[in-house]
N, C-alpha and C positions, 0 to 999 in steps of 0.2 A: 607866062612872061616871055615875050618874043626873044628868041636868040639864046635863051638860057636852058641848060640841061636840068631836068628834074628826074628824081628817082622814086620809084615805089617799090619798097622791099617788104615782102611778106614771107617770113620764114618761121617755121616750116609750113609748107602748104598742107592741106588736108590729106592729099594723096598725090601720087605721081601724075604728071601731065606729059603730053606729046608736044614738045616744043616746035617741031616742024609743022604740026597741024594747028598750032595756036597762032593768034594774030592780034594786032592792035591797029587802031586808027585814031588820028587826032582830028577832032572837030573844033569849031570855033569856041565852044563853051565847055568841052569835056574831052577826055581821053577814054576810048572804049577798048577794053581788053577782053579778049575771048581766049579762054584756056580750054584746050581739048584734053579731057580726062583720058588717062592711059587705059583704065578699066571701063569699057563701054557699059553704060547703065548704072555706074556707081553713083550713089547719092551723097552729096556733101552738105552738111549742115551749115558750113561756113567755108570761106576760102582758106583760112588758116586752120591749124589743128586744135583750136580752142574748144570746139564742141566735143571732139574726141577726148581731150584731157578732162573736161567737165564730166563726161559720161564715166570715165575711168575712176575719177574721184568719188562720184556717187556710188559706184559699184563697190569700191574699197570701203566706203563708210557703211554701206549696207552689210557688207560681209563682216566688218568689225562689230556691228550691232547684233549679229545673230547670237542667240542664246542669252542675251541680257534681259533682265527684268525691266518692266516699265519704269520702276523707280530709278534704276541705274541709268536708263536712257534719259529720263527727265533731269536727273542730277547732272549728267554730262551736258545736256542742252542749256541748262540755266547756270552751270558752273558752281553748283553747290557742293 
């Protein structure tokens, strides 16, 4: 919308960025945002930290499942 300020807030980002090397440009049909990663060669699964949180959640779940029998795991899965 012409003349109106809009905000895009993504917190927290997946990792640190270099603000001085990052940029944006406004096109007629979109806004292009380029974020320069602080760690060269770093791989981001997403812009926010949701992929990292999901990976940590899966690791915690796997760790909690270690040593349990198949019956115990199925009981937890189906809530019996």
